[in-house]
NUTORNU-407501 format. One record per atom (N, C-alpha, C): residue number from 1; residue in one letter; atom name; x, y, z. Coordinates in steps of 0.001 Angstrom, whole numbers. Each point is the difference from the previous one (the first is absolute). Example, Ala and Ser with C-alpha at 12.3 -4.5 7.8 and 13.67 -1.06 7.14 Angstrom:
// NUTORNU-407501
  resi  resn  name       px       py       pz
     1     A     N    13190    -5690     7800
     1     A    CA     -890     1190        0
     1     A     C      900     1200        0
     2     S     N     -350     1050     -720
     2     S    CA      820     1190       60
     2     S     C     -770     1090      730
//
This chain:
// NUTORNU-407501
  resi  resn  name       px       py       pz
     1     M     N     1012    29100    33099
     1     M    CA    -1385       -1     -437
     1     M     C      -85      137    -1518
     2     T     N      808      892     -597
     2     T    CA      -63      161    -1454
     2     T     C      484    -1262     -719
     3     T     N      946     -727      599
     3     T    CA      459    -1251     -591
     3     T     C    -1135    -1006      -21
     4     L     N     -744      -67     1086
     4     L    CA    -1138     -902       72
     4     L     C    -1041      353    -1058
     5     L     N     -245     1291     -202
     5     L    CA     -963      419    -1015
     5     L     C      485     -353    -1409
     6     R     N     1318        3     -199
     6     R    CA      546     -331    -1310
     6     R     C     -116    -1499     -306
     7     I     N      210     -846      994
     7     I    CA      -23    -1445     -264
     7     I     C    -1373     -633      212
     8     A     N     -936      720      625
     8     A    CA    -1333     -556      250
     8     A     C     -684     -469    -1286
     9     P     N       31      786    -1095
     9     P    CA     -638     -507    -1228
     9     P     C      648    -1290     -514
    10     L     N     1301     -111      148
    10     L    CA      681    -1211     -437
    10     L     C     -397    -1192      854
    11     L     N     -111      205     1309
    11     L    CA     -423    -1081      881
    11     L     C    -1434     -431     -308
    12     L     N     -857      971     -269
    12     L    CA    -1383     -299     -341
    12     L     C      -75     -791    -1303
    13     L     N      778      403     -997
    13     L    CA       28     -709    -1271
    13     L     C      500    -1429      191
    14     A     N     1021     -183      802
    14     A    CA      531    -1344      259
    14     A     C    -1033     -865      714
    15     A     N     -737      577      909
    15     A    CA    -1008     -762      732
    15     A     C    -1144     -420     -918
    16     V     N     -382      869     -927
    16     V    CA    -1103     -304     -904
    16     V     C      410    -1047    -1030
    17     T     N     1203      119     -562
    17     T    CA      405     -926    -1053
    17     T     C      508    -1314      541
    18     G     N      481      -22     1218
    18     G    CA      494    -1242      588
    18     G     C     1109     -606     -816
    19     C     N      -66    -1318     -249
    19     C    CA     1046     -716     -725
    19     C     C     -266      -63    -1492
    20     S     N    -1044      664     -469
    20     S    CA     -386     -161    -1391
    20     S     C     1067      465     -981
    21     G     N      937      816      435
    21     G    CA     1044      478     -894
    21     G     C     1145     -971     -164
    22     Q     N       30    -1076      759
    22     Q    CA     1105     -940      -83
    22     Q     C     -176     -929    -1188
    23     T     N     1114     -215     -702
    23     T    CA      -22     -910    -1137
    23     T     C     1141    -1004      120
    24     T     N      -94    -1022     -788
    24     T    CA     1042    -1021      -40
    24     T     C       46     -572    -1409
    25     D     N     1019     -768     -279
    25     D    CA       74     -728    -1253
    25     D     C     -569    -1397      221
    26     V     N     -726     -494     -982
    26     V    CA     -589    -1329       80
    26     V     C      652     -866    -1072
    27     S     N      484    -1140      405
    27     S    CA      542     -949     -964
    27     S     C     -654    -1347      244
    28     G     N       90     -848     -988
    28     G    CA     -604    -1311      143
    28     G     C      128     -801    -1261
    29     K     N     -852     -998     -119
    29     K    CA       18     -896    -1146
    29     K     C    -1431     -353     -377
    30     V     N     -242      -97    -1319
    30     V    CA    -1311     -365     -514
    30     V     C      102    -1360     -679
    31     T     N     -888     -906      393
    31     T    CA      -82    -1292     -665
    31     T     C    -1438     -246     -427
    32     Y     N     -152     -834    -1014
    32     Y    CA    -1314     -437     -451
    32     Y     C       17    -1518       -4
    33     K     N     -817     -588      869
    33     K    CA      -34    -1453      190
    33     K     C     1396     -545      315
    34     G     N      744      776      818
    34     G    CA     1316     -436      463
    34     G     C     1158      315     -935
    35     I     N     -279      554    -1180
    35     I    CA     1045      305     -978
    35     I     C      179     1518      -55
    36     P     N     1255      502      -20
    36     P    CA      208     1451      -40
    36     P     C     -670      670    -1201
    37     V     N     -647     1128      249
    37     V    CA     -514      851    -1069
    37     V     C     1226      738     -532
    38     V     N      277     -106    -1299
    38     V    CA     1277      466     -550
    38     V     C      -43     1393     -605
    39     Y     N    -1191      592     -117
    39     Y    CA     -101     1279     -700
    39     Y     C    -1251      729      462
    40     G     N       85     1308      148
    40     G    CA    -1158      805      332
    40     G     C      276     1000     1099
    41     T     N    -1063      392      695
    41     T    CA      104      975     1078
    41     T     C     -871     -399     1184
    42     V     N      422      469     1161
    42     V    CA     -800      -96     1218
    42     V     C     -365     1430      367
    43     V     N    -1268      245      275
    43     V    CA     -470     1318      423
    43     V     C     -592     -135     1391
    44     L     N      433      876      905
    44     L    CA     -570       64     1344
    44     L     C     -769     1303      136
    45     I     N    -1232      -72      475
    45     I    CA     -752     1189      397
    45     I     C      195       61     1507
    46     D     N      856      912      431
    46     D    CA      404       13     1408
    46     D     C     -966      783      880
    47     A     N      353      142     1264
    47     A    CA     -871      664      973
    47     A     C     -304     1445     -373
    48     S     N      877      628     -799
    48     S    CA     -250     1369     -449
    48     S     C     -934       29    -1209
    49     K     N     -432    -1182     -452
    49     K    CA     -898     -175    -1149
    49     K     C      676      332    -1329
    50     L     N     1324       57        3
    50     L    CA      742      261    -1225
    50     L     C      574    -1301     -553
    51     P     N      -18     -159    -1314
    51     P    CA      595    -1206     -577
    51     P     C     1515      110      -57
    52     R     N      662    -1077      317
    52     R    CA     1461     -118     -106
    52     R     C      258    -1284     -774
    53     S     N      980        6     -895
    53     S    CA      212    -1193     -811
    53     S     C     1467     -353     -146
    54     G     N      223    -1250     -358
    54     G    CA     1344     -495     -253
    54     G     C      -29    -1103    -1037
    55     W     N     1062      -85     -794
    55     W    CA      130    -1032    -1031
    55     W     C      282    -1356      625
    56     I     N     -506    -1028     -634
    56     I    CA      290    -1371      406
    56     I     C     1226     -466     -786
    57     N     N      988     -517      697
    57     N    CA     1214     -527     -619
    57     N     C     -240    -1432     -487
    58     P     N      876     -510     -880
    58     P    CA     -194    -1357     -527
    58     P     C      -48    -1107     1060
    59     D     N      504      257     1198
    59     D    CA      -78    -1011     1068
    59     D     C    -1233      176      879
    60     G     N     -884      944     -373
    60     G    CA    -1232      229      748
    60     G     C      108     1052     1092
    61     T     N     1198      513      245
    61     T    CA      171      992     1062
    61     T     C     -382     1390     -494
    62     F     N     -339      860      946
    62     F    CA     -340     1391     -305
    62     F     C      395      881     1174
    63     R     N       43     1309     -248
    63     R    CA      280      991     1049
    63     R     C     -797     1259     -323
    64     I     N     -693      509     1024
    64     I    CA     -778     1220     -134
    64     I     C      473      969     1074
    65     T     N      326     1221     -392
    65     T    CA      520      980      955
    65     T     C    -1077      992      427
    66     G     N      165      541     1203
    66     G    CA     -855     1066      503
    66     G     C    -1422     -385      304
    67     V     N     -215    -1186      528
    67     V    CA    -1349     -479      317
    67     V     C     -353      410     1431
    68     A     N    -1174      604      174
    68     A    CA     -452      420     1324
    68     A     C     -266    -1220      878
    69     L     N      356      118     1271
    69     L    CA     -241    -1078      953
    69     L     C    -1495     -186      227
    70     G     N     -390    -1246      235
    70     G    CA    -1397     -285      296
    70     G     C     -610     -922    -1039
    71     P     N    -1330      -86        1
    71     P    CA     -674     -938     -902
    71     P     C      168      398    -1467
    72     A     N       94    -1016     -855
    72     A    CA      146      252    -1434
    72     A     C     -678    -1114     -784
    73     K     N     -481      358    -1181
    73     K    CA     -542     -956     -951
    73     K     C      989      -83    -1158
    74     A     N       68    -1153     -647
    74     A    CA      966     -169    -1087
    74     A     C     -650     -589    -1239
    75     S     N      670      232    -1117
    75     S    CA     -372     -649    -1253
    75     S     C     1277     -443     -697
    76     V     N     -146     -997     -859
    76     V    CA     1122     -509     -786
    76     V     C     -455      -68    -1447
    77     T     N      759      623     -887
    77     T    CA     -287     -102    -1426
    77     T     C     1197     -632     -682
    78     S     N     -277     -823     -982
    78     S    CA     1064     -661     -743
    78     S     C     -427     -145    -1459
    79     P     N      131     1112     -769
    79     P    CA     -353      -88    -1419
    79     P     C     1041     -842     -738
    80     P     N     -318     -443    -1199
    80     P    CA      995     -762     -746
    80     P     C     1273      829     -182
    81     P     N     1166     -590      251
    81     P    CA     1244      755     -171
    81     P     C      254      297    -1478
    82     P     N      690     1100     -302
    82     P    CA      259      344    -1404
    82     P     C      865    -1062     -682
    83     D     N     -361     -300    -1239
    83     D    CA      749    -1017     -747
    83     D     C      887      605    -1080
    84     G     N       96     1333      -19
    84     G    CA      839      678     -980
    84     G     C     -750      390    -1259
    85     K     N    -1271     -369     -103
    85     K    CA     -795      324    -1186
    85     K     C     -827     1268      193
    86     Q     N     -169      433     1241
    86     Q    CA     -786     1196      294
    86     Q     C      856     1252     -256
    87     T     N     -697     1128     -166
    87     T    CA      665     1284     -143
    87     T     C     -616      985      975
    88     T     N      775     1029      333
    88     T    CA     -520     1061      859
    88     T     C     -876      915     -826
    89     A     N     -850      757      662
    89     A    CA     -842      957     -709
    89     A     C      894     1081     -598
    90     A     N     -263      345    -1231
    90     A    CA      789     1014     -672
    90     A     C     -427     1383      446
    91     K     N      944      940       -3
    91     K    CA     -335     1387      314
    91     K     C     -979      507    -1041
    92     G     N    -1000      712      471
    92     G    CA     -952      597     -917
    92     G     C    -1155     -909     -387
    93     T     N      -23    -1239      482
    93     T    CA    -1098     -886     -401
    93     T     C    -1310      402      651
    94     Q     N       51      846     1006
    94     Q    CA    -1234      472      623
    94     Q     C     -654     1096     -840
    95     E     N      736      533     -951
    95     E    CA     -534     1059     -853
    95     E     C    -1040     -591     -948
    96     P     N    -1099      692     -215
    96     P    CA    -1036     -539     -874
    96     P     C      456     -152    -1446
    97     H     N      977      784     -444
    97     H    CA      439      -61    -1391
    97     H     C     1124    -1012     -238
    98     A     N      488     -677     1047
    98     A    CA     1075     -978     -169
    98     A     C     -562    -1262     -643
    99     S     N      713     -509     -960
    99     S    CA     -453    -1222     -667
    99     S     C      656    -1217      632
   100     P     N     -577    -1192     -161
   100     P    CA      622    -1220      533
   100     P     C     1393     -217     -573
   101     D     N      230      426    -1256
   101     D    CA     1322     -152     -604
   101     D     C     1040      818      749
   102     D     N     -376     1211      451
   102     D    CA      921      833      773
   102     D     C      388     -702     1295
   103     A     N     -975     -629      649
   103     A    CA      265     -697     1263
   103     A     C      949    -1166     -230
   104     E     N     -204     -746    -1083
   104     E    CA      864    -1147     -302
   104     E     C     1439      429     -199
   105     R     N      215     1093     -701
   105     R    CA     1360      430     -330
   105     R     C      747      552     1201
   106     S     N     -699      662      934
   106     S    CA      708      670     1078
   106     S     C      -98     -719     1345
   107     A     N     -633    -1158       45
   107     A    CA     -109     -752     1254
   107     A     C     1298     -762      259
   108     D     N      389      -85     1269
   108     D    CA     1203     -725      381
   108     D     C     -376    -1406      441
   109     P     N      832     -998     -358
   109     P    CA     -293    -1364      452
   109     P     C      207     -136     1507
   110     V     N     -834     -795      623
   110     V    CA      139     -285     1433
   110     V     C      903    -1232      124
   111     P     N     1082      105      782
   111     P    CA      888    -1164      141
   111     P     C     -730    -1190      607
   112     A     N      375    -1179     -451
   112     A    CA     -609    -1228      517
   112     A     C      442     -234     1438
   113     A     N     -902     -555      784
   113     A    CA      338     -404     1364
   113     A     C      974    -1177      -88
   114     P     N      804     -197     1046
   114     P    CA      927    -1137      -10
   114     P     C     -739    -1322     -218
   115     A     N      697     -965     -580
   115     A    CA     -588    -1307     -306
   115     A     C     -585     -666     1245
   116     E     N      683      142     1160
   116     E    CA     -504     -618     1227
   116     E     C    -1360      573      399
   117     V     N     -213     1290     -280
   117     V    CA    -1281      633      313
   117     V     C    -1071     -498     -962
   118     Q     N      307       -7    -1286
   118     Q    CA     -979     -459     -982
   118     Q     C     -386    -1461      241
   119     K     N      970     -816      351
   119     K    CA     -262    -1425      232
   119     K     C     -804     -223     1292
   120     G     N      280      796     1049
   120     G    CA     -635     -207     1301
   120     G     C    -1285      760      224
   121     W     N     -392      845     -971
   121     W    CA    -1196      820      189
   121     W     C    -1271     -848      -53
   122     V     N     -926      314      919
   122     V    CA    -1311     -642       48
   122     V     C    -1036     1106      207
   123     A     N    -1106      -77     -726
   123     A    CA    -1088      969      168
   123     A     C     -643     -186     1374
   124     L     N     -245     1113      670
   124     L    CA     -647      -31     1311
   124     L     C    -1496      276     -151
   125     P     N     -824     -539      884
   125     P    CA    -1428      354      -14
   125     P     C     -167     1510      164
   126     S     N     -951      578     -720
   126     S    CA     -181     1454      -22
   126     S     C     -361      590     1365
   127     K     N     -567     -803      896
   127     K    CA     -399      546     1308
   127     K     C     1193      557      772
   128     Y     N     1201     -492     -271
   128     Y    CA     1184      465      724
   128     Y     C      491     1367     -461
   129     S     N     -517      507    -1113
   129     S    CA      466     1282     -516
   129     S     C     -682     1208      641
   130     D     N     -931     -224      903
   130     D    CA     -724     1084      664
   130     D     C       96     -192     1513
   131     P     N      499     1008      725
   131     P    CA      117     -142     1455
   131     P     C    -1328     -263      710
   132     E     N    -1105      394     -621
   132     E    CA    -1317     -201      615
   132     E     C     -498    -1430     -164
   133     T     N      492     -734     -988
   133     T    CA     -476    -1369     -233
   133     T     C     1069    -1063      237
   134     S     N     1241      432      197
   134     S    CA     1097     -967      105
   134     S     C      -38     -832     1280
   135     G     N     -532      587     1069
   135     G    CA       16     -689     1288
   135     G     C     1352       44      692
   136     I     N      946      755     -560
   136     I    CA     1349       93      581
   136     I     C       56     1208      924
   137     T     N      188     -258     1291
   137     T    CA      127     1069      987
   137     T     C     1216     -279      868
   138     T     N      503     1062      606
   138     T    CA     1142     -141      901
   138     T     C        1     1158      983
   139     D     N      790     -130     1038
   139     D    CA      244     1082      947
   139     D     C     1463      391     -189
   140     V     N      235     1122     -644
   140     V    CA     1357      438     -317
   140     V     C      717      435     1269
   141     Q     N     1125     -631      255
   141     Q    CA      845      307     1158
   141     Q     C     1459       -9     -453
   142     P     N      874      748      689
   142     P    CA     1412       -5     -383
   142     P     C      578    -1416       45
   143     K     N      843     -312     -969
   143     K    CA      733    -1263      -97
   143     K     C     -897    -1224     -152
   144     K     N    -1256      186     -328
   144     K    CA     -916    -1128     -227
   144     K     C      -39     -289    -1501
   145     T     N      233    -1252     -369
   145     T    CA      -85     -372    -1409
   145     T     C    -1421     -438     -327
   146     L     N     -341      153    -1255
   146     L    CA    -1351     -330     -453
   146     L     C       97    -1160     -981
   147     Q     N     -482    -1151      420
   147     Q    CA      -32    -1180     -867
   147     Q     C    -1408     -106     -570
   148     I     N     -106      111    -1325
   148     I    CA    -1300      -67     -653
   148     I     C      -56    -1309     -777
   149     D     N     -836     -918      459
   149     D    CA     -158    -1288     -683
   149     D     C    -1397      -61     -585
   150     L     N      -89      217    -1284
   150     L    CA    -1275        1     -695
   150     L     C     -404    -1424     -338
   151     R     N    -1284     -276       31
   151     R    CA     -504    -1359     -282
   151     R     C     -925       -4    -1170
//
């Protein structure tokens, strides 16, 4: 009887939460008008309502870990890849007394993206950058790949 009393709360918790605690990894490929998207991120708002994201590789593939099973909305962002001319924000630039000259001297250059990425990059319509307007939905299941073909 005492064993039953000890495990009863756990059984009740399992019954209430059901399968919502199960997660899987999601992989797939993103294309735009049939051509691989070479740079950016895919974000999934999963059944737990939490965002999960993964980088897009130069061949258009991506992988996102720890995605809750069930319905999900997605977005795809693909900003221009770095060309080696940009710099990172310098430490202390958020301070009101920091001058632009200080930021210039202490900022680190951002490495350029590979030539294949720069050559293959295409701007995506802005609607795809928001899960609420992208129109991209899926049912996340184990071992299911997600093919996103943007038009």
